[in-house]
C-alpha positions in Angstrom: 2.1 18.1 7.0 1.7 19.1 10.6 4.3 18.6 13.3 3.3 18.4 17.0 5.3 19.2 20.1 3.9 17.0 22.8 4.8 17.7 26.4 3.7 15.4 29.3 3.9 16.1 33.0 2.4 15.6 36.4 1.8 18.5 38.8 3.4 18.1 42.2 0.8 17.1 44.8 1.6 20.2 47.0 1.3 22.5 44.0 -2.0 21.4 42.5 -4.0 24.3 43.9 -1.5 26.6 42.1 -1.9 25.0 38.7 -5.4 26.3 37.7 -4.4 29.9 38.3 -1.1 29.4 36.4 -3.0 27.9 33.5 -5.4 30.8 33.6 -2.5 33.2 33.5 -1.1 31.5 30.4 -4.4 31.4 28.6 -5.0 35.2 29.4 -1.4 35.8 28.1 -2.2 33.8 24.9 -5.4 35.7 24.3 -3.8 39.1 25.0 -0.8 38.4 22.8 -2.4 36.7 19.8 0.3 38.1 17.5 3.0 36.1 19.4 1.1 32.9 18.7 0.4 33.6 15.0 1.4 30.4 13.2 0.4 28.0 15.9 -2.1 25.9 14.3 -3.5 24.6 17.5 -2.8 24.2 21.2 -4.5 21.7 23.4 -4.2 20.5 27.0 -5.5 17.1 28.1 -5.6 15.4 31.5 -5.3 11.7 31.5 -7.9 10.2 33.7 -7.4 6.5 33.2 -4.5 4.3 32.2 -0.8 5.1 32.5 0.0 7.7 35.0 -3.1 9.1 36.5 -3.5 12.8 36.5 -0.8 13.2 33.8 -1.2 16.3 31.6 -0.7 16.1 27.8 0.0 19.4 26.1 0.1 19.5 22.3 1.3 22.4 20.1 0.6 22.0 16.4 2.7 23.7 13.7 2.9 23.6 10.0 6.5 22.2 9.8 9.6 22.0 11.9 11.0 25.3 10.5 7.8 27.1 11.5 8.0 25.4 14.9 11.5 26.8 15.5 10.7 30.2 14.4 7.4 30.5 16.3 8.6 28.8 19.5 11.6 31.2 19.6 9.3 34.2 19.2 6.8 33.0 22.0 9.3 31.9 24.5 11.6 35.1 24.0 8.7 37.2 25.3 9.2 38.4 28.9 5.7 37.5 29.9 6.1 34.0 28.6 9.6 33.6 30.3 7.9 34.5 33.6 5.0 31.9 33.0 7.4 29.2 31.8 9.6 29.7 34.9 6.6 29.5 37.3 5.2 26.5 35.4 8.4 24.4 36.0 8.1 25.0 39.7 4.8 23.2 39.7 5.8 20.2 37.7 7.2 17.0 39.2 10.6 17.0 37.2 10.9 13.3 36.8 7.5 13.2 34.9 8.3 16.0 32.3 9.0 14.9 28.8 8.9 16.6 25.3 8.4 14.8 22.1 8.2 15.9 18.4 5.6 14.1 16.4 5.3 14.2 12.6 2.2 13.3 10.8 2.5 10.1 8.6 -0.9 9.8 7.1 
């Protein structure tokens, strides 16, 4: 059954204008480097509009299992282009709002 890596975060108020171009850079990198992302069953990004913390982003990466998650994540985040994207992304995020969870499917 699938496992999901779920990250939640809020973009710093003063960095919101930089978020969309950074997201577009990631999506272009993902499209142009599809071989790096082989094995990722799905990737989705949601924005919370109501309830909880308004404006929070919820990012979900789906993998077949934990072993695949480790192998694929290592491959993706070892790529030089992704290292650059990830470093820039963390400058946009309000650090106190960033969290990562691992969800496993029950039913």
